[in-house]
N, C-alpha and C positions, 0 to 999 in steps of 0.2 A: 505494501498501501503503499504510496506515495504523501510524504509527511505536508505538512499542511501548520504554516508560519506567518506569515504574512502574505497578504491581495489587498492592491489596490484594483479591485474592477466595474466596469462599467454595470450598474444597476437598469433592470427592468421588469414592470411591475405589473401583479401580475393582481389587480384588483377584483377579488373574489372571498370569498368568507370558505372553510369546508368544503374545501379542495381534495377529494377522498381519490386513492389509489389506483381506482377504474378509472378518472377521470387522466391519472399520470401517465398511466400507460397501461389502455387499455386489454381488457382480457385475454384478446383472440393473438395476443403479439407474448405471453407465456408460455411458451412449447420453450426457447431456451433456456440451459440454467447457466450460458456464457454471462460475465459482467460485460462484454461491452456492445457494442452493437442495437440497442436500444434506442440513440438519441435521436434516430428522427424519426420514433413513431411516438416520441413525449407529445403529451396533450393532441394525439392524433385526431381525438372527433373536432379539436374545438381549433386546429391548427390547419386541417384541410378541408373541404368543402366535399371530396368526396367519400365515403366507408373506405377504412383502410382495411386488409390481409397482409399476412405474412408473404413475403417476398415480390411484394408491389416495388416499383421502381418510385420513389417518391419526391423524385428529382422532378418526372415527367407526370403528381400529381396536382390539381388546382388548388392553390393556398386559398385561405381565407384572409383577405387585406384584411378585416376589421378585426384579426385575433393580434394582442398586443404584441406578438413575440414574433411575428412576421413583417412589422415594423421597422423599415434599415435603420432608426434610429439605434433598435436596440441589437442589432446584431453582433453575437458577438461577448454579451453580457454573459458576466463571471457570478455575479451576486444576483438572485430570486429575490423581491419585496413582492412579500403578500401577507395576505391579513389571517385572522385567525380557524384555527384547529385545522393548520396546512397539514395533510397526508391521514385523512381520517381513514376509514373503510379495512377494507382485508389488509391482512399483513404481508403483503408480498414485498421481497424484498428487490424485484424489480424496477418498484418507483426511484426510490436511490440508484442504482444503475441507469435507468431512459435519465435520470437528471446530468446526472455526471457526465454522461458520455454527450448531451444535450452540452455542456458547457460550461451547468455549474456548479460553485465550487463552497458556495453558502446559500443559504437561503435564511434571510429574515421574517419574522412574524410575530406575532402578540402572544400567538399558544401554538404549538405541535400535539398530533397526537401521537403519544407515546410510542408504539413500537415503529411506527417511522421516524419520530426522532432517535432512536437508538439507532435504528439499520444505517442512519446516515452517519453515526461514529464511525462504524465497522466499516463501512467503505468510503474514508475518508473524508467526506464532506464537513463543514461547521454548519450545525442548523444555532440560530441566535435568536431568543429569545427579550425582544424589546417591549416595554409599554404600547397601548394600545396610541397612546398622543402623541409618543414618537413614533410609529408607523406610519400615524395618517401624518404630520411632520413629514414625515420625506415621502409620501404620494407626492404632497403639493410640489416637492423641490424638483422631485426626477422628472413626475411632468412638465415644470418649467425652464427647464436648464438642459436641451442635449447635451448630450459626454458627461452625462455627471455619475461620478465615479464615487465608492466609500473606500477607503480604506481599514481594510481591516487588521487586526495586529492579535494574534491567538495568543502569545506572551504574556504582553500586558492588557489582554479583554479587552480593547475596548474598538469601537466604529468609530471612524474619525470623516467631519464632512468634508466638503468643499473650502469649507467657510471657517477650518479649524476647530471648531469645535468637535471634542470627542463624546458619543456615550457609552458607556464603562456594559460589561452583559458577564450571568453567570455562566458557568459551565464548570462541569466536576474534575477533581484533579487529576483521580484517572484516565477519565477520557482525553482530558486535555492532556494529559503524556503519553499517551499512545497516538492521540493525532501529534504535534508534532514532532514527533519519532517516528512519524509510519509505521506503525504497529496495531497490525488488526489482531484477529483472536489467536492464529497461525505465528502470528512473528510474537507476538510473550510466548507460545509455548516453546519456539522454537530457541529464544533467549535461553532458554534453561536444557537446550539440549546434552550439554555434559554430563549434565546432573541426570537426563536421563537413562544418557547411553553407558552411565555408571551404576548406575540399576539393575541395567538388563543384563549387565555383566558378574553383579552380585546375585540376580533371580536365577541367574543360565547356573551357576557355581552351586548356589544351596539348593534348586530342586534341577538337577540335571536331567531329569524324567521326565519335563512336562515339554521338553525338546527333543526328543527320540522320534 
């Protein structure tokens, strides 16, 4: 997993509350368990004017001009700004996979569904909870300023606006350590590789009949 330390990213505003995982990545695209390749179908039902199915050439599909992420000013955005209860619905891990593959590294909202929130950290994304008042002010500023960027500093736990004003956010110390060091669950286990090998050797010596 790639480490997350700091990001100065373009912000895209998705002004919707209660966005569920079915909207983030529709069910017909869940046949693969690979983490890559879901980005072209993120928000598929809002993003395109036709019905999407696996295997379609997305470059030839008609885009919905009214969907915010299709607007030219938000192309290349790495920070998604949205409303409360983002990521609700089913527990599919494909949702953060799709967002990350789309290009988002940070999601800012006033609240998240718990399972989605946890899955973000496990996949190298940083979900940030800010108050509804701060989120509302960010929406207004993003709309007013083309090319609006935020600086996200995980070590300092700050979101800094273009005018230099910073907002702090909370993050669990373990999750923070893992993101800063690019450690997922497998990475954490591999840090104990020497101890695991030593245990296996000792176990084989003490109970050799188990290995016949």
